[in-house]
C-alpha positions as CSV (number, residue, x, y, z in Angstrom):
1,M,38.6,-111.4,25.1
2,K,42.3,-112.4,25.3
3,S,43.3,-108.7,24.7
4,S,40.8,-107.5,27.4
5,K,42.3,-109.6,29.8
6,K,45.8,-108.4,29.0
7,D,44.6,-104.8,29.4
8,D,43.2,-105.5,32.9
9,Q,46.2,-107.4,34.1
10,H,48.3,-104.5,32.8
11,L,46.3,-101.9,34.8
12,Q,46.7,-104.1,37.9
13,D,50.4,-104.2,37.5
14,L,50.6,-100.5,37.1
15,L,48.4,-99.9,40.2
16,K,50.7,-102.1,42.3
17,Q,53.7,-99.8,41.3
18,L,51.8,-96.8,43.0
19,P,53.2,-95.7,46.3
20,Y,51.4,-97.0,49.6
21,I,49.3,-94.0,51.3
22,S,47.9,-94.5,54.6
23,D,45.0,-92.2,56.2
24,T,45.0,-92.0,59.9
25,T,41.5,-90.3,60.1
26,D,39.2,-92.0,62.4
27,K,36.3,-93.9,60.5
28,D,33.6,-92.3,62.5
29,E,34.8,-88.7,61.8
30,L,35.0,-89.5,58.0
31,L,31.4,-90.8,58.2
32,A,30.3,-87.8,60.0
33,R,31.8,-85.5,57.3
34,I,30.3,-87.4,54.4
35,S,26.8,-87.4,56.0
36,Q,26.9,-83.5,56.5
37,K,27.5,-82.8,52.8
38,P,24.1,-83.9,51.6
39,A,22.4,-82.0,54.4
40,E,23.9,-78.9,53.3
41,K,22.9,-79.4,49.7
42,D,19.3,-80.0,50.8
43,S,19.1,-76.7,53.1
44,P,17.5,-73.9,51.3
45,K,19.9,-70.8,50.5
46,R,19.2,-67.7,52.5
47,K,17.4,-65.2,50.6
48,R,18.9,-61.6,50.1
49,N,17.0,-58.7,51.7
50,T,15.6,-56.7,48.7
51,R,13.2,-54.5,50.8
52,H,15.6,-51.5,50.6
53,I,16.2,-51.6,47.0
54,P,13.3,-49.3,46.0
55,V,14.2,-46.8,48.6
56,F,17.7,-46.8,47.4
57,V,16.8,-46.3,43.8
58,S,14.4,-43.4,44.8
59,L,17.0,-41.7,46.8
60,L,19.7,-42.0,44.0
61,T,17.0,-40.4,41.5
62,T,16.4,-37.5,43.8
63,I,20.1,-36.9,44.2
64,I,20.5,-36.9,40.4
65,I,17.5,-34.6,39.8
66,L,19.0,-32.3,42.5
67,V,22.2,-32.1,40.9
68,I,21.1,-31.8,37.1
69,V,18.2,-29.5,37.1
70,P,20.1,-26.5,38.6
71,F,22.9,-27.0,36.2
72,A,20.4,-27.1,33.3
73,L,18.6,-24.0,34.8
74,Y,21.9,-22.2,35.1
75,S,22.9,-23.0,31.6
76,S,19.7,-22.0,29.8
77,S,19.2,-18.8,32.0
78,P,22.1,-16.7,30.2
79,T,20.9,-17.7,26.9
80,E,17.4,-16.5,27.7
81,E,18.8,-13.4,29.1
82,K,20.8,-12.8,26.0
83,S,18.0,-13.5,23.7
84,S,15.7,-11.1,25.8
85,Y,18.6,-8.5,25.8
86,N,18.8,-8.8,22.0
87,E,15.3,-8.3,21.5
88,A,15.3,-5.4,23.6
89,S,18.2,-4.0,21.6
90,D,16.5,-4.8,18.3
91,Q,13.5,-2.9,19.5
92,A,15.3,0.0,20.8
93,T,17.4,0.1,17.5
94,S,14.2,0.0,15.5
95,V,12.6,2.9,17.5
96,E,15.8,4.9,17.1
97,S,16.1,4.2,13.5
98,G,12.4,5.2,13.0
99,Q,13.0,8.5,15.1
100,H,16.1,9.3,13.2
101,G,14.3,8.5,10.0
102,D,11.4,10.8,10.7
103,E,13.9,13.7,11.7
104,S,15.8,13.1,8.5
105,G,12.7,13.5,6.5
106,M,11.7,16.6,8.4
107,V,15.1,18.2,7.7
108,A,15.0,17.2,4.2
109,E,11.4,18.4,3.7
110,E,12.3,21.8,5.4
111,F,15.3,22.1,3.2
112,A,13.5,21.4,0.0
113,T,10.9,24.1,1.1
114,E,13.6,26.7,1.6
115,Q,15.3,25.9,-1.5
116,G,11.9,26.0,-3.4
117,S,13.1,22.5,-4.8
118,P,10.7,20.0,-6.1
119,K,8.4,19.7,-2.8
120,T,5.2,19.3,-4.9
121,L,2.4,17.2,-3.5
122,S,0.1,15.4,-5.8
123,D,-3.0,17.3,-4.4
124,K,-1.1,20.7,-4.6
125,P,-1.1,22.7,-8.0
126,L,2.0,24.1,-9.3
127,E,2.1,28.1,-8.6
128,S,3.8,30.9,-10.5
129,H,5.3,33.9,-8.7
130,V,4.8,36.0,-11.6
131,L,1.6,37.8,-13.3
132,Q,1.5,37.2,-17.2
133,N,0.0,39.7,-19.6
134,K,-3.4,38.3,-19.6
135,G,-6.4,40.5,-19.9
136,E,-6.8,44.2,-18.7
137,K,-6.4,44.2,-14.9
138,S,-5.8,47.0,-12.5
139,I,-2.6,46.6,-10.6
140,M,-1.2,48.3,-7.6
141,Y,2.4,48.0,-7.2
142,G,4.1,48.0,-3.8
143,T,7.0,46.8,-1.6
144,I,6.8,45.1,1.9
145,Q,9.7,44.3,4.4
146,A,10.4,40.6,5.5
147,T,10.3,40.0,9.3
148,I,14.0,38.6,9.0
149,G,16.9,39.4,6.8
150,N,16.0,42.9,5.9
151,N,14.7,41.9,2.6
152,V,12.3,44.0,0.6
153,I,9.9,42.1,-1.4
154,P,8.0,43.6,-4.4
155,L,4.4,42.8,-4.7
156,A,1.7,43.4,-7.3
157,L,-2.1,43.7,-5.9
158,V,-4.3,42.6,-8.8
159,L,-7.5,44.4,-8.1
160,P,-11.0,43.9,-9.7
161,E,-11.3,45.4,-13.1
162,T,-13.8,48.2,-11.9
163,Q,-11.7,49.4,-9.1
164,E,-8.6,51.5,-9.4
165,G,-7.5,51.9,-5.9
166,I,-7.8,50.3,-2.5
167,G,-7.4,51.2,1.2
168,L,-4.2,50.1,3.0
169,D,-6.4,48.5,5.6
170,V,-8.1,46.2,3.0
171,V,-4.7,45.4,1.6
172,K,-3.2,44.5,5.1
173,D,-6.0,41.9,5.5
174,Y,-4.6,40.1,2.6
175,L,-1.1,39.9,3.7
176,Q,-0.6,37.0,6.1
177,E,2.1,38.1,8.3
178,Q,2.6,34.8,10.3
179,K,2.3,32.5,7.4
180,W,4.4,34.5,5.1
181,G,7.1,35.9,7.3
182,I,6.3,39.6,6.4
183,D,5.6,42.8,8.3
184,A,2.3,44.2,7.0
185,E,2.8,47.6,8.8
186,T,5.8,48.1,6.3
187,F,3.6,47.9,3.1
188,Q,4.3,50.9,0.8
189,T,2.8,51.6,-2.6
190,A,5.2,52.1,-5.6
191,A,4.8,54.1,-8.7
192,Q,6.1,51.4,-11.0
193,P,8.3,48.2,-10.4
194,V,12.0,47.8,-10.1
195,T,13.9,48.7,-13.5
196,D,17.4,48.2,-12.2
197,K,19.4,45.2,-13.5
198,A,18.8,42.4,-11.2
199,S,19.0,38.7,-10.5
200,Y,16.0,37.2,-8.9
201,Y,16.1,34.8,-6.0
202,L,13.7,33.1,-3.9
203,F,13.0,34.3,-0.4
204,R,11.3,32.2,2.1
205,A,11.1,32.8,5.8
206,P,11.6,29.6,8.1
207,G,8.4,27.7,8.3
208,A,6.6,30.0,5.8
209,D,3.7,28.8,3.6
210,R,5.0,30.4,0.4
211,G,8.0,32.1,-1.0
212,F,8.6,35.4,-2.9
213,L,10.8,36.3,-5.7
214,I,13.0,39.2,-4.9
215,P,15.6,41.2,-6.9
216,I,19.2,41.4,-6.0
217,V,20.4,44.7,-7.8
218,L,23.6,44.1,-10.0
219,D,26.2,46.4,-11.2
220,T,25.3,47.9,-14.4
221,Q,28.3,46.3,-16.2
222,T,27.0,42.9,-15.4
223,S,26.0,40.7,-18.3
224,I,22.9,38.7,-18.6
225,A,24.9,35.6,-18.7
226,A,26.6,36.4,-15.4
227,A,23.4,37.3,-13.7
228,L,21.9,34.0,-14.6
229,N,24.8,32.1,-13.4
230,E,24.9,33.9,-9.9
231,M,21.3,32.7,-9.5
232,K,22.8,29.2,-8.8
233,Q,24.1,30.6,-5.5
234,N,22.5,30.6,-2.2
235,R,22.5,33.6,0.2
236,E,21.4,31.5,3.2
237,A,22.2,34.2,5.8
238,S,19.4,36.3,4.4
239,H,17.2,33.3,3.7
240,V,17.4,34.0,-0.1
241,Y,17.9,30.9,-2.0
242,R,19.1,30.1,-5.6
243,T,16.4,29.8,-8.3
244,I,18.5,27.9,-10.9
245,P,19.7,24.4,-9.8
246,T,23.5,24.0,-9.8
247,E,23.1,20.9,-12.1
248,I,21.6,22.9,-14.9
249,Q,24.2,23.9,-17.4
250,F,23.3,26.2,-20.2
251,S,24.7,28.7,-22.8
252,V,23.3,32.3,-23.5
253,S,23.0,34.0,-26.8
254,T,21.9,37.8,-27.0
255,E,22.4,38.5,-30.7
256,N,18.8,39.5,-31.5
257,Q,16.7,38.2,-28.6
258,L,17.8,36.4,-25.4
259,E,18.1,32.6,-26.0
260,I,19.2,30.1,-23.4
261,T,20.3,26.6,-24.8
262,L,20.7,23.7,-22.3
263,S,23.5,21.2,-22.4
264,N,22.6,17.9,-23.5
265,N,22.5,16.1,-20.2
266,A,20.3,18.9,-18.7
267,A,16.6,18.8,-18.4
268,L,14.0,21.3,-16.8
269,P,12.1,19.6,-14.1
270,N,8.3,19.7,-14.6
271,T,7.8,20.8,-10.9
272,Q,7.5,23.8,-8.8
273,E,11.3,24.3,-8.9
274,G,11.1,24.3,-12.7
275,I,8.2,26.9,-12.7
276,T,10.1,28.7,-10.2
277,M,13.3,28.8,-12.4
278,I,11.5,30.0,-15.7
279,D,9.8,32.8,-13.3
280,A,13.0,34.1,-12.1
281,I,14.9,33.9,-15.4
282,L,11.9,35.8,-17.1
283,M,12.1,38.6,-14.4
284,T,15.8,38.7,-14.8
285,A,15.7,39.1,-18.4
286,K,13.1,42.0,-17.8
287,S,15.3,43.8,-15.8
288,F,17.9,43.7,-18.5
289,G,15.4,45.0,-21.1
290,Y,14.4,41.8,-22.9
291,A,10.9,41.3,-24.1
292,S,11.0,37.6,-24.3
293,V,13.0,34.6,-23.7
294,T,13.6,31.5,-26.0
295,F,14.6,28.0,-24.5
296,H,16.3,25.5,-26.5
297,N,17.2,21.7,-26.0
298,T,14.6,21.6,-23.1
299,K,13.6,18.0,-23.7
300,V,10.1,19.0,-22.6
301,N,7.6,21.4,-24.3
302,Q,5.5,22.3,-21.3
303,I,6.1,23.1,-17.8
304,G,3.1,24.5,-15.9
305,D,1.5,27.1,-18.1
306,Y,4.6,27.7,-20.0
307,D,5.0,26.6,-23.6
308,L,8.6,26.2,-24.1
309,S,8.4,25.5,-27.9
310,K,8.1,29.0,-28.7
311,P,9.4,32.2,-27.1
312,I,8.0,33.3,-23.9
313,K,7.1,36.9,-23.2
314,V,8.5,38.4,-20.1
315,P,5.8,38.9,-17.1
316,K,3.9,41.9,-16.3
317,A,4.7,41.8,-12.6
318,V,6.0,39.7,-9.9
319,N,4.6,38.3,-6.6
320,P,0.8,39.0,-7.5
321,I,-1.8,38.9,-4.6
322,T,-5.4,39.0,-6.0
323,I,-7.7,41.4,-4.0
324,D,-11.3,40.1,-4.7
325,R,-13.1,42.9,-3.0
């Protein structure tokens, strides 16, 4: 209690030491000010006008859409155009490639046809250009002119066994000028086939259905080996083509009979090209006076009707055409 009184007394002493302050404001005015404060607190605050907020938001949204949408459309349009252009380019390239592929295939097929190379279809049998010594048949030998190149084609008209001769008008019916590239009016009979030394090549007119073996007469001093090697060369200016593929390598022996030995990496193709090659070799050997040809190291024993395991006799005639009336 005493301590509390001392503290009160101390505070009073401190207050007495504060400076004296006098307020000259009128008491009525002070009363009015004091009375006004509670009135302001009790009065409700003025509400803000929020009626225009939705309109403002809608307007702002519209402005944003008008600004963003055109920009987005402009940005995507080049991409779509580029994509469309790429698709169109791809389609054009595909069509062009297809056209070029078709053209290349046609050129390759035509070249194979002219060369007499393996253009053998599965449903087309292999054909020989020579007539073997099978049976007693009446043969009329003749020649005919090609429509281009001034090439003379030897023919062998195979007649029925009971018929010894035939009229030229009937022969011309069997000579297909348009399909073979020949002139039927130039057909002439011959007493016997060509006996001069010759290399046999393949003649085929452009677009013709078939080709013919034709002899290219050689110098009398030409060897059989040289004649066979020349048959690897084309004579395209005259539409005369090689009958031995350039990749076929071989050696020739003529001691007792004609023997042809293929190199180790060579193989005779069992195709139309292979048959035409053997036909041409046999006819060339015949023009040199050989009766047969023996093949060695062929890697196959049979090509068409040819049995390569034994000597093959030279043919009786070349370019046979069967007359059945």
